[in-house]
VOFI-736083 format. One record per residue: x, y, z negated of N, C-alpha, C, O in turn; residue in three letters; residue number from 1. Coordinates in Angstrom, 3 decimals, padded with zeros to 6 digits. Example, Ala and Ser with C-alpha at 12.3 -4.5 7.8 and 13.67 -1.06 7.14 Angstrom:
BEGIN
<r n_u="013.190" n_v="-005.690" n_w="-007.800" ca_u="012.300" ca_v="-004.500" ca_w="-007.800" c_u="013.200" c_v="-003.300" c_w="-007.800" o_u="014.236" o_v="-003.319" o_w="-008.465" resn="ALA" resi="1"/>
<r n_u="012.850" n_v="-002.250" n_w="-007.080" ca_u="013.670" ca_v="-001.060" ca_w="-007.140" c_u="012.900" c_v="000.030" c_w="-007.870" o_u="013.409" o_v="001.138" o_w="-008.039" resn="SER" resi="2"/>
***
This chain:
BEGIN
<r n_u="058.586" n_v="169.352" n_w="-168.775" ca_u="059.405" ca_v="169.152" ca_w="-169.945" c_u="059.388" c_v="170.422" c_w="-170.798" o_u="059.378" o_v="170.372" o_w="-172.028" resn="UNK" resi="1"/>
<r n_u="059.385" n_v="171.545" n_w="-170.108" ca_u="059.330" ca_v="172.816" ca_w="-170.831" c_u="058.041" c_v="172.923" c_w="-171.637" o_u="058.052" o_v="173.382" o_w="-172.779" resn="UNK" resi="2"/>
<r n_u="056.935" n_v="172.500" n_w="-171.040" ca_u="055.652" ca_v="172.558" ca_w="-171.738" c_u="055.657" c_v="171.659" c_w="-172.975" o_u="055.124" o_v="172.029" o_w="-174.021" resn="UNK" resi="3"/>
<r n_u="056.254" n_v="170.493" n_w="-172.850" ca_u="056.317" ca_v="169.589" ca_w="-174.008" c_u="057.111" c_v="170.248" c_w="-175.123" o_u="056.690" o_v="170.234" o_w="-176.279" resn="UNK" resi="4"/>
<r n_u="058.265" n_v="170.831" n_w="-174.781" ca_u="059.090" ca_v="171.498" ca_w="-175.806" c_u="058.341" c_v="172.650" c_w="-176.462" o_u="058.399" o_v="172.828" o_w="-177.679" resn="UNK" resi="5"/>
<r n_u="057.639" n_v="173.428" n_w="-175.649" ca_u="056.927" ca_v="174.595" ca_w="-176.177" c_u="055.757" c_v="174.217" c_w="-177.075" o_u="055.427" o_v="174.955" o_w="-178.003" resn="UNK" resi="6"/>
<r n_u="055.128" n_v="173.079" n_w="-176.810" ca_u="053.903" ca_v="172.719" ca_w="-177.538" c_u="054.080" c_v="171.558" c_w="-178.518" o_u="053.097" o_v="171.077" o_w="-179.082" resn="UNK" resi="7"/>
<r n_u="055.309" n_v="171.105" n_w="-178.729" ca_u="055.547" ca_v="169.998" ca_w="-179.670" c_u="054.997" c_v="170.300" c_w="-181.058" o_u="054.425" o_v="169.428" o_w="-181.713" resn="UNK" resi="8"/>
<r n_u="055.170" n_v="171.519" n_w="-181.491" ca_u="054.755" ca_v="171.872" ca_w="-182.861" c_u="053.236" c_v="171.861" c_w="-183.042" o_u="052.758" o_v="171.837" o_w="-184.176" resn="UNK" resi="9"/>
<r n_u="052.476" n_v="171.877" n_w="-181.963" ca_u="051.009" ca_v="171.892" ca_w="-182.045" c_u="050.416" c_v="170.497" c_w="-182.220" o_u="049.213" o_v="170.359" o_w="-182.442" resn="UNK" resi="10"/>
<r n_u="051.243" n_v="169.471" n_w="-182.123" ca_u="050.760" ca_v="168.095" ca_w="-182.200" c_u="051.471" c_v="167.354" c_w="-183.328" o_u="052.609" o_v="167.676" o_w="-183.668" resn="UNK" resi="11"/>
<r n_u="050.800" n_v="166.368" n_w="-183.902" ca_u="051.414" ca_v="165.631" ca_w="-185.015" c_u="052.619" c_v="164.784" c_w="-184.595" o_u="053.479" o_v="164.471" o_w="-185.419" resn="UNK" resi="12"/>
<r n_u="052.679" n_v="164.415" n_w="-183.315" ca_u="053.818" ca_v="163.607" ca_w="-182.869" c_u="054.245" c_v="164.039" c_w="-181.474" o_u="053.495" o_v="164.670" o_w="-180.729" resn="UNK" resi="13"/>
<r n_u="055.462" n_v="163.679" n_w="-181.158" ca_u="056.004" ca_v="163.962" ca_w="-179.834" c_u="055.194" c_v="163.224" c_w="-178.767" o_u="054.954" o_v="163.759" o_w="-177.684" resn="UNK" resi="14"/>
<r n_u="054.775" n_v="162.004" n_w="-179.075" ca_u="054.009" ca_v="161.197" ca_w="-178.125" c_u="052.682" c_v="161.864" c_w="-177.778" o_u="052.250" o_v="161.835" o_w="-176.625" resn="UNK" resi="15"/>
<r n_u="052.048" n_v="162.454" n_w="-178.758" ca_u="050.765" ca_v="163.120" ca_w="-178.492" c_u="050.968" c_v="164.384" c_w="-177.659" o_u="050.142" o_v="164.697" o_w="-176.802" resn="UNK" resi="16"/>
<r n_u="052.040" n_v="165.099" n_w="-177.900" ca_u="052.346" ca_v="166.282" ca_w="-177.092" c_u="052.599" c_v="165.874" c_w="-175.642" o_u="052.116" o_v="166.522" o_w="-174.714" resn="UNK" resi="17"/>
<r n_u="053.351" n_v="164.808" n_w="-175.457" ca_u="053.647" ca_v="164.329" ca_w="-174.106" c_u="052.358" c_v="163.881" c_w="-173.414" o_u="052.143" o_v="164.197" o_w="-172.244" resn="UNK" resi="18"/>
<r n_u="051.508" n_v="163.158" n_w="-174.121" ca_u="050.246" ca_v="162.691" ca_w="-173.534" c_u="049.372" c_v="163.867" c_w="-173.107" o_u="048.777" o_v="163.839" o_w="-172.030" resn="UNK" resi="19"/>
<r n_u="049.291" n_v="164.898" n_w="-173.942" ca_u="048.455" ca_v="166.064" ca_w="-173.618" c_u="048.997" c_v="166.804" c_w="-172.395" o_u="048.234" o_v="167.182" o_w="-171.506" resn="UNK" resi="20"/>
<r n_u="050.292" n_v="167.007" n_w="-172.353" ca_u="050.893" ca_v="167.706" ca_w="-171.209" c_u="050.763" c_v="166.859" c_w="-169.946" o_u="050.515" o_v="167.398" o_w="-168.867" resn="UNK" resi="21"/>
<r n_u="050.926" n_v="165.556" n_w="-170.063" ca_u="050.792" ca_v="164.666" ca_w="-168.903" c_u="049.384" c_v="164.751" c_w="-168.320" o_u="049.212" o_v="164.815" o_w="-167.103" resn="UNK" resi="22"/>
<r n_u="048.384" n_v="164.752" n_w="-169.192" ca_u="046.997" ca_v="164.894" ca_w="-168.722" c_u="046.810" c_v="166.230" c_w="-168.018" o_u="046.228" o_v="166.298" o_w="-166.935" resn="UNK" resi="23"/>
<r n_u="047.310" n_v="167.291" n_w="-168.645" ca_u="047.150" ca_v="168.636" ca_w="-168.105" c_u="047.826" c_v="168.776" c_w="-166.739" o_u="047.268" o_v="169.393" o_w="-165.832" resn="UNK" resi="24"/>
<r n_u="049.011" n_v="168.213" n_w="-166.592" ca_u="049.786" ca_v="168.359" ca_w="-165.361" c_u="049.553" c_v="167.221" c_w="-164.365" o_u="050.111" o_v="167.219" o_w="-163.268" resn="UNK" resi="25"/>
<r n_u="048.723" n_v="166.254" n_w="-164.765" ca_u="048.365" ca_v="165.115" ca_w="-163.910" c_u="049.599" c_v="164.314" c_w="-163.469" o_u="049.783" o_v="164.012" o_w="-162.290" resn="UNK" resi="26"/>
<r n_u="050.430" n_v="163.986" n_w="-164.457" ca_u="051.566" ca_v="163.097" ca_w="-164.218" c_u="051.442" c_v="161.925" c_w="-165.176" o_u="050.705" o_v="161.995" o_w="-166.159" resn="UNK" resi="27"/>
<r n_u="052.149" n_v="160.867" n_w="-164.896" ca_u="052.111" ca_v="159.697" ca_w="-165.763" c_u="052.758" c_v="159.988" c_w="-167.101" o_u="053.773" o_v="160.681" o_w="-167.176" resn="UNK" resi="28"/>
<r n_u="052.166" n_v="159.458" n_w="-168.148" ca_u="052.684" ca_v="159.671" ca_w="-169.499" c_u="054.094" c_v="159.105" c_w="-169.621" o_u="054.981" o_v="159.756" o_w="-170.172" resn="UNK" resi="29"/>
<r n_u="054.300" n_v="157.900" n_w="-169.112" ca_u="055.612" ca_v="157.269" ca_w="-169.224" c_u="056.659" c_v="158.025" c_w="-168.419" o_u="057.801" o_v="158.155" o_w="-168.858" resn="UNK" resi="30"/>
<r n_u="056.286" n_v="158.520" n_w="-167.257" ca_u="057.226" ca_v="159.316" ca_w="-166.456" c_u="057.650" c_v="160.565" c_w="-167.210" o_u="058.837" o_v="160.879" o_w="-167.296" resn="UNK" resi="31"/>
<r n_u="056.676" n_v="161.271" n_w="-167.752" ca_u="056.978" ca_v="162.492" ca_w="-168.495" c_u="057.815" c_v="162.182" c_w="-169.734" o_u="058.740" o_v="162.925" o_w="-170.064" resn="UNK" resi="32"/>
<r n_u="057.490" n_v="161.085" n_w="-170.417" ca_u="058.267" ca_v="160.706" ca_w="-171.596" c_u="059.726" c_v="160.468" c_w="-171.225" o_u="060.630" o_v="160.923" o_w="-171.925" resn="UNK" resi="33"/>
<r n_u="059.956" n_v="159.758" n_w="-170.125" ca_u="061.329" ca_v="159.493" ca_w="-169.680" c_u="062.056" c_v="160.784" c_w="-169.321" o_u="063.230" o_v="160.956" o_w="-169.647" resn="UNK" resi="34"/>
<r n_u="061.347" n_v="161.691" n_w="-168.646" ca_u="061.973" ca_v="162.963" ca_w="-168.272" c_u="062.362" c_v="163.763" c_w="-169.510" o_u="063.438" o_v="164.358" o_w="-169.558" resn="UNK" resi="35"/>
<r n_u="061.493" n_v="163.774" n_w="-170.499" ca_u="061.774" ca_v="164.510" ca_w="-171.734" c_u="062.973" c_v="163.891" c_w="-172.452" o_u="063.858" o_v="164.607" o_w="-172.919" resn="UNK" resi="36"/>
<r n_u="063.000" n_v="162.571" n_w="-172.538" ca_u="064.117" ca_v="161.887" ca_w="-173.195" c_u="065.421" c_v="162.181" c_w="-172.456" o_u="066.436" o_v="162.479" o_w="-173.084" resn="UNK" resi="37"/>
<r n_u="065.397" n_v="162.098" n_w="-171.109" ca_u="066.609" ca_v="162.365" ca_w="-170.338" c_u="067.046" c_v="163.816" c_w="-170.490" o_u="068.242" o_v="164.099" o_w="-170.559" resn="UNK" resi="38"/>
<r n_u="066.098" n_v="164.727" n_w="-170.543" ca_u="066.441" ca_v="166.142" ca_w="-170.760" c_u="067.095" c_v="166.326" c_w="-172.125" o_u="068.018" o_v="167.129" o_w="-172.265" resn="UNK" resi="39"/>
<r n_u="066.629" n_v="165.595" n_w="-173.124" ca_u="067.256" ca_v="165.658" ca_w="-174.457" c_u="068.681" c_v="165.108" c_w="-174.417" o_u="069.572" o_v="165.657" o_w="-175.064" resn="UNK" resi="40"/>
<r n_u="068.904" n_v="164.022" n_w="-173.659" ca_u="070.260" ca_v="163.484" ca_w="-173.494" c_u="071.153" c_v="164.536" c_w="-172.833" o_u="072.261" o_v="164.807" o_w="-173.296" resn="UNK" resi="41"/>
<r n_u="070.649" n_v="165.125" n_w="-171.739" ca_u="071.427" ca_v="166.096" ca_w="-170.973" c_u="071.751" c_v="167.344" c_w="-171.792" o_u="072.811" o_v="167.946" o_w="-171.622" resn="UNK" resi="42"/>
<r n_u="070.831" n_v="167.730" n_w="-172.682" ca_u="071.041" ca_v="168.917" ca_w="-173.512" c_u="071.916" c_v="168.625" c_w="-174.724" o_u="072.337" o_v="169.545" o_w="-175.425" resn="UNK" resi="43"/>
<r n_u="072.190" n_v="167.345" n_w="-174.971" ca_u="072.999" ca_v="166.984" ca_w="-176.128" c_u="072.200" c_v="166.879" c_w="-177.416" o_u="072.777" o_v="166.808" o_w="-178.502" resn="UNK" resi="44"/>
<r n_u="070.883" n_v="166.868" n_w="-177.307" ca_u="070.022" ca_v="166.754" ca_w="-178.486" c_u="069.844" c_v="165.318" c_w="-178.946" o_u="069.345" o_v="165.072" o_w="-180.044" resn="UNK" resi="45"/>
<r n_u="070.251" n_v="164.365" n_w="-178.108" ca_u="070.126" ca_v="162.944" ca_w="-178.402" c_u="071.383" c_v="162.233" c_w="-177.944" o_u="072.056" o_v="162.669" o_w="-177.010" resn="UNK" resi="46"/>
<r n_u="071.692" n_v="161.131" n_w="-178.613" ca_u="072.816" ca_v="160.303" ca_w="-178.198" c_u="072.387" c_v="159.453" c_w="-177.014" o_u="071.325" o_v="158.832" o_w="-177.040" resn="UNK" resi="47"/>
<r n_u="073.199" n_v="159.427" n_w="-175.994" ca_u="072.907" ca_v="158.613" ca_w="-174.828" c_u="073.619" c_v="159.162" c_w="-173.608" o_u="074.299" o_v="160.186" o_w="-173.680" resn="UNK" resi="48"/>
<r n_u="073.458" n_v="158.474" n_w="-172.486" ca_u="074.125" ca_v="158.875" ca_w="-171.252" c_u="073.389" c_v="160.030" c_w="-170.593" o_u="072.161" o_v="160.036" o_w="-170.506" resn="UNK" resi="49"/>
<r n_u="074.155" n_v="161.004" n_w="-170.134" ca_u="073.570" ca_v="162.129" ca_w="-169.412" c_u="073.322" c_v="161.729" c_w="-167.967" o_u="073.766" o_v="160.669" o_w="-167.527" resn="UNK" resi="50"/>
<r n_u="072.625" n_v="162.562" n_w="-167.241" ca_u="072.367" ca_v="162.304" ca_w="-165.828" c_u="073.675" c_v="162.256" c_w="-165.051" o_u="073.820" o_v="161.452" o_w="-164.130" resn="UNK" resi="51"/>
<r n_u="074.625" n_v="163.106" n_w="-165.412" ca_u="075.931" ca_v="163.106" ca_w="-164.748" c_u="076.657" c_v="161.789" c_w="-164.979" o_u="077.282" o_v="161.252" o_w="-164.064" resn="UNK" resi="52"/>
<r n_u="076.578" n_v="161.269" n_w="-166.195" ca_u="077.224" ca_v="159.993" ca_w="-166.492" c_u="076.573" c_v="158.855" c_w="-165.710" o_u="077.268" o_v="157.967" o_w="-165.216" resn="UNK" resi="53"/>
<r n_u="075.244" n_v="158.874" n_w="-165.595" ca_u="074.542" ca_v="157.856" ca_w="-164.804" c_u="074.992" c_v="157.916" c_w="-163.343" o_u="075.237" o_v="156.882" o_w="-162.722" resn="UNK" resi="54"/>
<r n_u="075.098" n_v="159.122" n_w="-162.802" ca_u="075.524" ca_v="159.283" ca_w="-161.407" c_u="076.953" c_v="158.775" c_w="-161.218" o_u="077.250" o_v="158.123" o_w="-160.217" resn="UNK" resi="55"/>
<r n_u="077.834" n_v="159.067" n_w="-162.168" ca_u="079.223" ca_v="158.606" ca_w="-162.089" c_u="079.296" c_v="157.080" c_w="-162.151" o_u="080.075" o_v="156.467" o_w="-161.421" resn="UNK" resi="56"/>
<r n_u="078.497" n_v="156.470" n_w="-163.010" ca_u="078.475" ca_v="155.008" ca_w="-163.121" c_u="077.993" c_v="154.393" c_w="-161.808" o_u="078.571" o_v="153.415" o_w="-161.333" resn="UNK" resi="57"/>
<r n_u="076.941" n_v="154.958" n_w="-161.220" ca_u="076.436" ca_v="154.450" ca_w="-159.932" c_u="077.514" c_v="154.556" c_w="-158.851" o_u="077.707" o_v="153.627" o_w="-158.065" resn="UNK" resi="58"/>
<r n_u="078.214" n_v="155.695" n_w="-158.817" ca_u="079.261" ca_v="155.900" ca_w="-157.828" c_u="080.390" c_v="154.886" c_w="-158.018" o_u="080.875" o_v="154.300" o_w="-157.050" resn="UNK" resi="59"/>
<r n_u="080.800" n_v="154.685" n_w="-159.259" ca_u="081.882" ca_v="153.743" ca_w="-159.540" c_u="081.492" c_v="152.301" c_w="-159.218" o_u="082.317" o_v="151.529" o_w="-158.729" resn="UNK" resi="60"/>
<r n_u="080.233" n_v="151.936" n_w="-159.491" ca_u="079.774" ca_v="150.585" ca_w="-159.150" c_u="079.786" c_v="150.373" c_w="-157.640" o_u="080.182" o_v="149.308" o_w="-157.166" resn="UNK" resi="61"/>
<r n_u="079.355" n_v="151.377" n_w="-156.885" ca_u="079.369" ca_v="151.269" ca_w="-155.430" c_u="080.805" c_v="151.162" c_w="-154.915" o_u="081.098" o_v="150.367" o_w="-154.022" resn="UNK" resi="62"/>
<r n_u="081.689" n_v="151.968" n_w="-155.488" ca_u="083.104" ca_v="151.916" ca_w="-155.091" c_u="083.709" c_v="150.551" c_w="-155.427" o_u="084.465" o_v="149.992" o_w="-154.632" resn="UNK" resi="63"/>
<r n_u="083.379" n_v="150.024" n_w="-156.594" ca_u="083.877" ca_v="148.709" ca_w="-157.009" c_u="083.395" c_v="147.612" c_w="-156.056" o_u="084.157" o_v="146.716" o_w="-155.692" resn="UNK" resi="64"/>
<r n_u="082.128" n_v="147.694" n_w="-155.660" ca_u="081.573" ca_v="146.719" ca_w="-154.725" c_u="082.312" c_v="146.786" c_w="-153.392" o_u="082.660" o_v="145.755" o_w="-152.815" resn="UNK" resi="65"/>
<r n_u="082.550" n_v="148.007" n_w="-152.905" ca_u="083.256" ca_v="148.177" ca_w="-151.630" c_u="084.672" c_v="147.630" c_w="-151.715" o_u="085.144" o_v="146.975" o_w="-150.785" resn="UNK" resi="66"/>
<r n_u="085.345" n_v="147.891" n_w="-152.812" ca_u="086.705" ca_v="147.378" ca_w="-152.983" c_u="086.722" c_v="145.854" c_w="-153.039" o_u="087.637" o_v="145.229" o_w="-152.503" resn="UNK" resi="67"/>
<r n_u="085.733" n_v="145.254" n_w="-153.675" ca_u="085.626" ca_v="143.792" ca_w="-153.705" c_u="085.452" c_v="143.216" c_w="-152.311" o_u="086.057" o_v="142.200" o_w="-151.969" resn="UNK" resi="68"/>
<r n_u="084.617" n_v="143.873" n_w="-151.504" ca_u="084.420" ca_v="143.424" ca_w="-150.122" c_u="085.711" c_v="143.571" c_w="-149.322" o_u="086.048" o_v="142.700" o_w="-148.521" resn="UNK" resi="69"/>
<r n_u="086.433" n_v="144.670" n_w="-149.538" ca_u="087.705" ca_v="144.881" ca_w="-148.848" c_u="088.712" c_v="143.789" c_w="-149.206" o_u="089.428" o_v="143.291" o_w="-148.337" resn="UNK" resi="70"/>
<r n_u="088.764" n_v="143.422" n_w="-150.472" ca_u="089.683" ca_v="142.370" ca_w="-150.922" c_u="089.323" c_v="141.040" c_w="-150.263" o_u="090.210" o_v="140.303" o_w="-149.833" resn="UNK" resi="71"/>
<r n_u="088.042" n_v="140.733" n_w="-150.183" ca_u="087.613" ca_v="139.475" ca_w="-149.552" c_u="088.018" c_v="139.434" c_w="-148.075" o_u="088.462" o_v="138.397" o_w="-147.581" resn="UNK" resi="72"/>
<r n_u="087.867" n_v="140.551" n_w="-147.377" ca_u="088.258" ca_v="140.622" ca_w="-145.963" c_u="089.772" c_v="140.439" c_w="-145.828" o_u="090.240" o_v="139.703" o_w="-144.960" resn="UNK" resi="73"/>
<r n_u="090.518" n_v="141.106" n_w="-146.682" ca_u="091.979" ca_v="140.996" ca_w="-146.618" c_u="092.456" c_v="139.577" c_w="-146.936" o_u="093.413" o_v="139.097" o_w="-146.328" resn="UNK" resi="74"/>
<r n_u="091.801" n_v="138.910" n_w="-147.877" ca_u="092.172" ca_v="137.522" ca_w="-148.187" c_u="091.915" c_v="136.614" c_w="-146.987" o_u="092.739" o_v="135.763" o_w="-146.654" resn="UNK" resi="75"/>
<r n_u="090.758" n_v="136.805" n_w="-146.340" ca_u="090.427" ca_v="135.998" ca_w="-145.172" c_u="091.422" c_v="136.258" c_w="-144.043" o_u="091.854" o_v="135.322" o_w="-143.369" resn="UNK" resi="76"/>
<r n_u="091.782" n_v="137.511" n_w="-143.835" ca_u="092.742" ca_v="137.851" ca_w="-142.782" c_u="094.112" c_v="137.267" c_w="-143.093" o_u="094.803" o_v="136.782" o_w="-142.197" resn="UNK" resi="77"/>
<r n_u="094.501" n_v="137.313" n_w="-144.351" ca_u="095.797" ca_v="136.747" ca_w="-144.746" c_u="095.828" c_v="135.251" c_w="-144.471" o_u="096.817" o_v="134.739" o_w="-143.946" resn="UNK" resi="78"/>
<r n_u="094.774" n_v="134.556" n_w="-144.816" ca_u="094.704" ca_v="133.109" ca_w="-144.563" c_u="094.761" c_v="132.815" c_w="-143.070" o_u="095.455" o_v="131.894" o_w="-142.639" resn="UNK" resi="79"/>
<r n_u="094.036" n_v="133.594" n_w="-142.292" ca_u="094.024" ca_v="133.392" ca_w="-140.846" c_u="095.413" c_v="133.581" c_w="-140.252" o_u="095.904" o_v="132.733" o_w="-139.507" resn="UNK" resi="80"/>
<r n_u="096.046" n_v="134.717" n_w="-140.595" ca_u="097.352" ca_v="135.006" ca_w="-140.003" c_u="098.441" c_v="134.074" c_w="-140.539" o_u="099.400" o_v="133.776" o_w="-139.828" resn="UNK" resi="81"/>
<r n_u="098.308" n_v="133.626" n_w="-141.747" ca_u="099.275" ca_v="132.655" ca_w="-142.271" c_u="099.191" c_v="131.359" c_w="-141.477" o_u="100.218" o_v="130.723" o_w="-141.240" resn="UNK" resi="82"/>
<r n_u="097.999" n_v="130.952" n_w="-141.060" ca_u="097.827" ca_v="129.734" ca_w="-140.264" c_u="098.340" c_v="129.917" c_w="-138.856" o_u="098.932" o_v="129.001" o_w="-138.285" resn="UNK" resi="83"/>
<r n_u="098.121" n_v="131.088" n_w="-138.289" ca_u="098.563" ca_v="131.366" ca_w="-136.919" c_u="100.083" c_v="131.439" c_w="-136.846" o_u="100.691" o_v="130.982" o_w="-135.878" resn="UNK" resi="84"/>
<r n_u="100.686" n_v="132.014" n_w="-137.871" ca_u="102.127" ca_v="132.233" ca_w="-137.849" c_u="102.942" c_v="131.052" c_w="-138.365" o_u="104.171" o_v="131.090" o_w="-138.318" resn="UNK" resi="85"/>
<r n_u="102.293" n_v="130.021" n_w="-138.847" ca_u="103.010" ca_v="128.844" ca_w="-139.367" c_u="103.558" c_v="128.045" c_w="-138.183" o_u="102.795" o_v="127.451" o_w="-137.423" resn="UNK" resi="86"/>
<r n_u="104.887" n_v="128.034" n_w="-138.032" ca_u="105.481" ca_v="127.359" ca_w="-136.866" c_u="105.291" c_v="125.843" c_w="-136.891" o_u="105.347" o_v="125.207" o_w="-135.839" resn="UNK" resi="87"/>
<r n_u="105.076" n_v="125.266" n_w="-138.030" ca_u="104.928" ca_v="123.818" ca_w="-138.121" c_u="103.467" c_v="123.377" c_w="-137.994" o_u="103.172" o_v="122.182" o_w="-137.994" resn="UNK" resi="88"/>
<r n_u="102.572" n_v="124.332" n_w="-137.887" ca_u="101.170" ca_v="124.015" ca_w="-137.722" c_u="100.514" c_v="123.384" c_w="-138.934" o_u="099.560" o_v="122.618" o_w="-138.793" resn="UNK" resi="89"/>
<r n_u="101.003" n_v="123.687" n_w="-140.099" ca_u="100.444" ca_v="123.091" ca_w="-141.322" c_u="099.153" c_v="123.674" c_w="-141.694" o_u="098.561" o_v="123.275" o_w="-142.698" resn="UNK" resi="90"/>
***
């Protein structure tokens, strides 16, 4: 990413700079393009989610999923114990 930033001015477009650096460093053009874009987000040079925001969203989604599973277990347990404790056997 540093090489792309340093050599952007030598090429007519950002895409050509990325392609040249990708060839030189033997990485995929699309991979390098994504890394450069994400680095721009992280540096505040572009509007979009930073890497920290992506990590926080992933963490919150995992937590939300776990809480949903916990609720389902508690509902099942409540139904079970309500049936066991019903003196009339309803």
